[in-house]
C-alpha positions, 0 to 999 in steps of 0.5 A: 196966864191970859184968858186966850191961853187958858181957852186954848188949853181947855180946847186942846184938852177937850180935843185930845179927849174927843180923839181918844174916845173916838179911837177907843170906839174904833178899837171896840168895833175892830175887836167885834169884827166886821170892819167892812165899810157897809157894816160900819155904816150900819153901826151907831158906834161908828158914827159916834167915832166919826162925830168925835173925830170931827169934834176933835178936829174943830176944837183943835182948830179953835185952840190954834186960833186962841193959842200958839202952835207950841202950846196946842200941839203938845197938848194934842199929843195927850190923846194916847195918854187919855186913850190907854185908861179909857180902853182899859176901862172898857176892856175891864183890865189894868193899864200895865206899867209897860204900856205907861212907859211906852206911852211916856217914851212915845209922848216924849218923842212926839213932843220933841218932834213938835218942838223943832217943827213949825207951820209954814209962813203965812201965804206959803202953801202948795201950788196946784202942781205940787198938790197933785204930785203929792196926792199921786205919790201919797196914793202910791205910798198908801197902796204899798203900806196897805199891801205890805201890811196885808202880808205881815201878820204882826206888822199889819196894824202898824202898816195901816196906822202909818198909812192913816197918819200919812193920809191925815197929814197930807189932807192937812197940807192940802187943806192949807192950800185950799184955805190959802186959795180961798183967802187969795193968799197963794203966792201964784194967785187964787185957783180957779173954782174947779181947781179948788173943788178938785183939791177939796175932793182930794182933802175929803178922800184922804181924810176919809181914807185916813179914818178907815185905815185907822179902823183897820189898824185897830184890829191889832190893838189900840196903843201901838197903832194909835201911837204910830198914827200920832207920829206919822201925821206930823212926820208927813206934814214935816216932810212936805214942809221941808221938801216943798215949802222951804221949812226947816227944823228950828235950831239948824243942825241942833234941831235936826239932832233933836228931831233924830233923837226924838224919833228914836224915843218915839220908836222905843215907845212904839216897840214897848207898846207893841210888846205890851201884854194887857193885865186882866183884872182878877177874875171872880172866885167861882162857887165851890164845886163838888169834889167828884164831878163824875159821880151822878147825883142820887135819884129822888125816889117817889113813894106812894 
């Protein structure tokens, strides 16, 4: 193994750990209640989560610089595996076997999806018209998912998690267009400064929106929403790539079959994580109590 590959692995693992810590911090905030934006801005834990998410993103980009996508992306999927024991540690409980199995199924499905998808060719990116159309369609989809989640007592967290993953995936696709424009590699030529600035604002909006949506998703727990976020993100990017950038699943019809089977594995994992019941650590044995709690203690008589 050369030094570049080793550095890519280390950066990918550090990125997954940062994302996992951020997710655990967000879930702790959600468990404490008060998920309004104004309240979040006053909580130091929220800013720690924001900083960890930013650090995870930077390390992920750096890992892609030193290693191939086929190496970096599967390692990034370890976020879910790292988040489970971290969350259990802070909640003072054990990770159940069902949670481990659900995480394994989800990880297998996510790895399979990543294996048959890939980035666009150099220079391939959304045009301004396509980017604006995607942004408008995504905004409508996010509104639908949030509204549907608000009317679903059980699926609300997963609805917000899906919306978070989609928002983050679209932000990545728009970032690719901004980067290609700044590098003057867009097929139709670089965009004007105001067009690039408009896309940058959209990137920031979807990125922040994805973060806030994930915060809302964690009100229903950590494992299942985090799994859905990790699945919806590459799925949204894959849909954009196949529909607008001429991409396809690797392997032709076999690649489509692998993608369908991987989606089924991931869905099974999410279902297992949704139904998992945390196992609490054994409670300390209380001190011995009087057998008759109703009988009052004898009064102390003070004699002269």
